[in-house]
C-alpha positions as CSV (number, residue, x, y, z in Angstrom):
1,M,0.0,0.0,0.0
2,S,1.9,3.1,-1.2
3,M,2.3,6.2,0.9
4,E,0.8,9.4,-0.5
5,Q,1.4,11.6,2.5
6,V,3.0,11.1,5.9
7,F,2.3,13.0,9.1
8,I,4.5,12.7,12.2
9,F,3.3,13.8,15.7
10,G,6.6,14.5,17.5
11,A,9.3,14.5,14.9
12,G,12.2,13.5,17.1
13,Y,15.4,11.6,16.4
14,S,13.8,8.3,15.3
15,A,10.9,9.8,13.4
16,R,13.3,12.1,11.5
17,A,15.3,9.1,10.5
18,F,12.1,7.5,9.1
19,A,11.3,10.7,7.2
20,G,14.7,10.4,5.5
21,L,13.7,7.0,4.1
22,C,10.4,8.2,2.6
23,P,10.2,8.4,-1.2
24,K,11.1,11.8,-2.5
25,D,7.6,12.4,-4.0
26,V,5.9,11.8,-0.7
27,P,5.1,14.9,1.4
28,V,6.1,14.5,5.1
29,F,4.7,16.8,7.7
30,G,6.0,16.7,11.3
31,T,5.2,18.5,14.5
32,T,7.4,20.1,17.2
33,R,6.6,22.1,20.3
34,A,9.5,24.5,19.6
35,P,9.6,26.8,16.6
36,G,13.4,26.8,17.1
37,K,13.5,23.3,15.7
38,F,11.8,24.1,12.4
39,E,15.1,24.2,10.6
40,L,16.1,20.8,12.0
41,L,12.9,19.3,10.6
42,R,13.3,21.0,7.3
43,A,16.8,19.6,7.0
44,A,15.3,16.2,7.4
45,G,12.8,16.8,4.6
46,I,9.9,17.5,6.9
47,S,7.5,20.4,6.6
48,P,7.4,21.6,10.2
49,L,4.2,22.4,12.2
50,L,3.6,23.5,15.8
51,F,1.6,21.2,18.1
52,D,1.5,21.4,21.8
53,G,-1.8,19.7,22.5
54,V,-4.0,22.1,20.4
55,V,-4.7,21.4,16.8
56,T,-4.1,24.4,14.5
57,G,-5.7,24.9,11.2
58,E,-2.4,24.0,9.5
59,V,-2.2,20.7,11.4
60,R,-5.9,19.9,10.6
61,D,-5.3,20.6,6.9
62,A,-2.2,18.4,6.7
63,L,-4.0,15.5,8.6
64,A,-6.9,15.6,6.1
65,G,-4.6,14.4,3.3
66,T,-2.5,12.0,5.3
67,T,-2.4,8.3,4.4
68,H,0.3,7.2,7.0
69,L,0.4,8.6,10.5
70,I,3.4,8.2,12.9
71,V,3.0,9.0,16.6
72,S,6.2,9.6,18.5
73,A,4.9,12.0,21.2
74,A,5.2,10.6,24.7
75,P,2.2,10.5,27.0
76,G,2.1,12.6,30.2
77,E,0.1,12.6,33.4
78,A,-2.8,14.1,31.4
79,G,-2.6,11.2,29.0
80,D,-1.6,10.9,25.3
81,P,-1.4,14.5,23.9
82,V,-2.3,13.4,20.4
83,L,-5.4,11.5,21.4
84,N,-6.4,14.3,23.8
85,G,-6.1,17.0,21.2
86,A,-6.9,15.2,17.9
87,R,-9.0,12.1,18.6
88,E,-12.1,13.4,16.8
89,I,-10.1,14.5,13.8
90,L,-8.4,11.1,13.7
91,A,-11.7,9.3,13.9
92,G,-13.7,11.4,11.5
93,E,-11.7,13.8,9.4
94,M,-9.0,11.7,7.9
95,P,-10.7,9.9,5.0
96,K,-7.3,8.9,3.3
97,L,-5.8,7.4,6.5
98,R,-4.6,3.8,5.9
99,W,-2.1,3.0,8.7
100,I,-0.9,4.3,12.1
101,G,2.4,3.6,13.7
102,Y,2.9,4.3,17.4
103,L,6.4,4.4,18.9
104,S,6.4,2.9,22.4
105,T,9.2,1.3,24.6
106,V,10.3,-2.1,25.8
107,G,10.0,-0.5,29.2
108,V,6.4,-1.6,29.3
109,Y,7.5,-5.1,30.1
110,G,9.1,-4.1,33.4
111,D,11.6,-6.4,35.1
112,H,11.9,-10.1,34.2
113,A,15.2,-10.9,36.0
114,G,17.1,-11.3,32.7
115,A,14.6,-13.7,31.1
116,W,13.5,-13.4,27.5
117,V,10.2,-11.6,26.7
118,D,8.2,-11.3,23.6
119,E,5.0,-9.6,22.5
120,E,2.9,-12.2,24.4
121,T,4.6,-11.5,27.7
122,P,2.3,-9.6,30.1
123,C,3.3,-6.0,30.7
124,R,4.5,-5.3,34.2
125,P,5.7,-1.7,34.0
126,V,7.8,-0.5,36.9
127,S,8.3,3.2,36.2
128,R,5.5,5.7,36.0
129,R,6.5,6.7,32.4
130,S,6.1,3.0,31.3
131,V,2.7,2.8,33.1
132,L,1.6,5.7,31.0
133,R,3.0,4.0,27.8
134,V,0.9,0.9,28.5
135,E,-2.3,2.9,28.7
136,A,-1.4,4.9,25.5
137,E,-0.7,1.7,23.6
138,R,-4.1,0.4,24.7
139,Q,-5.9,3.5,23.5
140,W,-4.2,3.6,20.1
141,L,-5.0,0.0,19.5
142,A,-8.6,0.6,20.5
143,L,-8.8,3.6,18.2
144,G,-7.5,1.6,15.3
145,E,-10.2,-1.1,16.0
146,A,-12.9,1.5,16.2
147,I,-12.1,3.2,12.9
148,G,-11.0,0.1,11.1
149,R,-7.4,1.0,10.5
150,P,-4.3,-1.1,11.3
151,V,-2.2,0.2,14.2
152,A,1.4,-1.0,14.6
153,V,2.8,-0.5,18.1
154,L,6.6,-0.5,17.9
155,R,8.2,-1.2,21.3
156,L,11.7,0.3,21.0
157,A,14.8,-0.8,22.8
158,G,17.5,1.7,23.8
159,I,18.2,4.0,20.8
160,Y,21.6,4.9,19.4
161,G,23.1,6.0,16.1
162,P,24.9,9.0,14.6
163,G,25.5,11.6,17.3
164,R,24.1,9.3,20.1
165,N,26.5,6.5,20.9
166,A,29.3,5.3,23.1
167,F,31.9,7.1,20.9
168,V,30.3,10.4,21.7
169,N,30.2,9.6,25.4
170,L,33.8,8.6,25.4
171,R,34.8,11.8,23.6
172,D,32.8,13.9,26.0
173,G,34.1,12.1,29.1
174,T,30.6,10.9,30.2
175,A,31.0,7.2,29.4
176,K,30.9,4.9,32.4
177,R,31.5,1.2,32.9
178,L,29.0,0.3,35.6
179,V,29.1,-3.4,36.5
180,K,26.0,-5.0,37.9
181,P,26.3,-8.8,37.6
182,G,23.8,-10.3,35.2
183,Q,22.5,-7.0,34.0
184,V,21.8,-6.6,30.3
185,F,20.2,-3.9,28.2
186,N,18.5,-4.1,24.8
187,R,19.5,-1.8,22.0
188,I,18.5,-0.8,18.5
189,H,20.2,1.4,15.9
190,V,18.1,4.3,14.7
191,A,18.4,3.1,11.1
192,D,16.6,-0.1,12.1
193,I,13.8,1.9,13.7
194,A,13.4,3.8,10.5
195,G,13.6,0.7,8.4
196,A,11.1,-1.2,10.5
197,L,8.6,1.7,10.4
198,L,8.9,1.8,6.6
199,H,8.5,-1.9,6.3
200,L,5.4,-2.0,8.4
201,A,3.9,1.1,6.8
202,N,4.4,-0.2,3.3
203,A,2.8,-3.5,4.3
204,A,0.0,-1.8,6.3
205,R,0.8,-4.2,9.1
206,G,-0.9,-3.8,12.5
207,G,0.0,-5.4,15.8
208,I,2.7,-5.2,18.4
209,F,6.4,-5.5,17.4
210,N,9.5,-5.4,19.6
211,V,12.2,-3.4,17.8
212,A,15.5,-4.6,19.3
213,D,18.7,-6.2,17.9
214,D,19.7,-9.8,18.4
215,E,22.0,-9.4,21.3
216,P,21.0,-8.0,24.7
217,S,24.3,-7.1,26.3
218,P,25.9,-5.8,29.5
219,P,26.3,-2.0,29.1
220,Q,30.0,-2.0,30.1
221,D,30.8,-4.3,27.2
222,V,29.6,-1.7,24.7
223,V,31.8,1.0,26.2
224,T,34.8,-1.4,26.1
225,Y,34.2,-2.3,22.5
226,A,33.8,1.4,21.4
227,A,37.0,2.4,23.3
228,G,38.9,-0.4,21.4
229,L,37.7,1.0,18.1
230,M,38.7,4.5,19.1
231,G,42.1,3.4,20.4
232,V,41.5,4.9,23.8
233,E,41.5,3.5,27.3
234,P,38.0,2.7,28.6
235,P,37.0,4.3,31.8
236,P,37.5,2.1,35.0
237,E,34.9,-0.3,36.0
238,I,32.6,0.8,38.8
239,P,30.6,-1.6,40.9
240,F,26.9,-0.6,40.6
241,D,26.4,-0.3,44.3
242,Q,29.1,2.3,44.4
243,A,27.9,4.4,41.5
244,E,26.5,7.9,41.8
245,L,23.4,7.9,39.5
246,T,20.4,10.1,39.0
247,P,17.1,8.5,40.1
248,M,16.1,8.0,36.4
249,A,19.5,6.4,35.5
250,R,19.2,4.1,38.5
251,S,15.7,3.1,37.5
252,F,16.9,1.7,34.2
253,Y,19.1,-0.7,36.1
254,G,16.0,-1.8,38.1
255,E,14.8,-3.6,34.9
256,N,16.5,-6.6,33.4
257,K,15.2,-8.5,30.5
258,R,16.1,-9.9,27.1
259,V,13.7,-8.7,24.4
260,S,12.9,-11.0,21.4
261,N,12.6,-9.5,17.9
262,A,11.2,-12.7,16.4
263,A,7.8,-11.2,15.5
264,L,9.4,-8.3,13.6
265,K,11.6,-10.8,11.7
266,A,8.6,-13.0,11.0
267,S,6.9,-10.0,9.4
268,G,9.7,-9.9,6.8
269,Y,12.0,-7.3,8.2
270,D,15.8,-7.9,8.1
271,L,17.8,-6.0,10.6
272,R,20.5,-3.8,9.2
273,F,22.5,-4.1,12.4
274,R,22.1,-7.4,14.3
275,D,24.3,-6.4,17.3
276,Y,26.1,-3.4,18.7
277,R,29.5,-4.5,17.4
278,A,28.3,-4.4,13.7
279,A,26.7,-1.0,14.3
280,L,29.6,0.5,16.1
281,R,32.1,-0.7,13.5
282,T,30.0,0.8,10.7
283,L,29.6,4.1,12.6
284,W,33.4,4.2,13.2
285,D,34.4,3.2,9.7
286,D,31.9,5.6,8.1
287,G,33.2,8.5,10.2
288,N,29.7,9.8,11.0
289,W,29.5,8.7,14.6
290,D,29.6,12.3,15.8
291,Q,27.7,14.0,13.1
292,G,24.2,13.7,14.3
293,E,21.4,13.2,11.8
294,S,22.0,13.6,8.1
295,R,21.4,17.0,6.8
296,A,19.8,15.6,3.7
297,R,17.0,13.1,3.1
298,M,18.1,9.6,2.2
299,R,16.0,9.5,-0.9
300,L,14.7,6.3,-2.3
301,P,14.5,5.9,-6.1
């Protein structure tokens, strides 16, 4: 099912990468809460619009012609900002709408003591932000059912890519090797988030999909590997119980699970980067690890 027009609520790092993969003849609109980010969106091939919970006339007009909708805006205590501000428009004023993609997080699973989880695993969110995500997922899936449109919920692992990676942290002196025995984290390169979105959008596939690579790994191993590629000494290992962490950083270590990507692969998507080593090698060899996002759209023929 070909895309005619794309609309992105919350055109952040991952959503901008997806916009870069869209065919050159497909208009892409995207929202931000800050007018100062308009140039960043334009550089990614996105026509920028303001949205801070209230639908403007420009947003309404763009939604009317949209065939594929991406939602990357996080829910808050008041709920999902897009559903709060635009539910009636989504349900009754988007005649061309064919598919919705909602970007969520693997944090909805909570802690599973390092065991494998998949899309059938019950959600046991620990943090408040993940509790809110579970409810937002439920509401988006319910909306899709009500209006007869497929909704794909993409549960994303920890995101990295150009400008956001262990090389940058090592350069900036912020990299740490915290050692908590048995702890692993799940990761995904931003290029595979963009690729998975494009794959599911083109197929108009609905459902829930974990978007993670093949190898959940201890965080200190990633830093060590990146330091080796850079030819620098990695920072010293620090036992977790001796580390000084913000409450949010500490909360990430309170969840330990291995996230299966089998459903995404079964849908026909092939990962570009199957593990952090392949991704970091490519970032280092290409020399774009510190460049942030591309300043030009990655046009498809």
